[in-house]
N, C-alpha and C positions, 0 to 999 in steps of 0.2 A: 620688582620689575618683572614684567611679563612679556614674553615674545610669542607671537603666533606665526606659524609658517603654513602656507598653502602650497601643496605640491600637486601638480597636475601630471599624472602619468597613467599609463594603461596597467592593468593587472600583470601583464607579461613583463613590463618594465620594472614594476615593483618586485616581482619574484626574482628577476635577474639582479636587481640592486642588492637584495637581501641574501642572494646566493641560494635560493630555493630551486629545486629541480623543476623542469617543465614536465608535467605529468599528462599533458593533453594527448600525446600519441598513445600512451598506455590506456587512458580512459577511452579513446576511440576504439582501440583494439578490443578491450573488454566489452564495450557496448555492442560492437559488431558480433562478437561471439555469443553474447546473450540473445541478441536479435535472431541469429541463425538458429540457436537452440529452441527458442520459442516458436519460430516458424516451422521447424521440423516437427515439434510436438503437436502443433495445431494441424499440420498436414496428416499426421498419423491418427488423429481423432476424428471420427465422424460427428456431425452435428448432434445426433442422438446421444452419443457417448459423452459429449461435452455437457449436455444438459443433465444427464444422469450424474455426472461427476460433480458438477457445480451446484445444482439445485438442492439436493438433500442437505448438504452442509449449510447452505445459505438459509434455507427454511428453518433448520434446527437452530441456527444462530439467532434468528429473529424471534423464535419461540422462547428461547432461553432469555433473551434480552427483555421480552415482554413480561415473563415471569418475574425477572429481577425488579423491573420498574413497579409492577403491581405489588410485589412483596414489600418494596420500600414504602409504598403508600398504604400498606396494611390491608390490601384487598386480596381476595382469592380469585384465581382464574376459574371460570366455569369448566367443569369436567366434560369430556366427550361422552356422549351417550345420554345427555339430558339429565344428569344428576342434579339435584337441587331444585328442579321444577316441581311445582305442586299442581 
């Protein structure tokens, strides 16, 4: 014998039924603090400093990823300065 129950309730009602705590106020508080910290950090950085901070890491990451993909395919990346040209 098989029984199926369909229960229609909101997530809040389900949490209350199972006795789980309501974490929404804590999540809102933490998110507000994170937002305030990010905005303060952005205000302290000039656009030039942001570009200097983000670009080298991003460009290095792409170069490393490209080397990894080419290494997987058994290819060598061309060296800077024109090595390998005849």
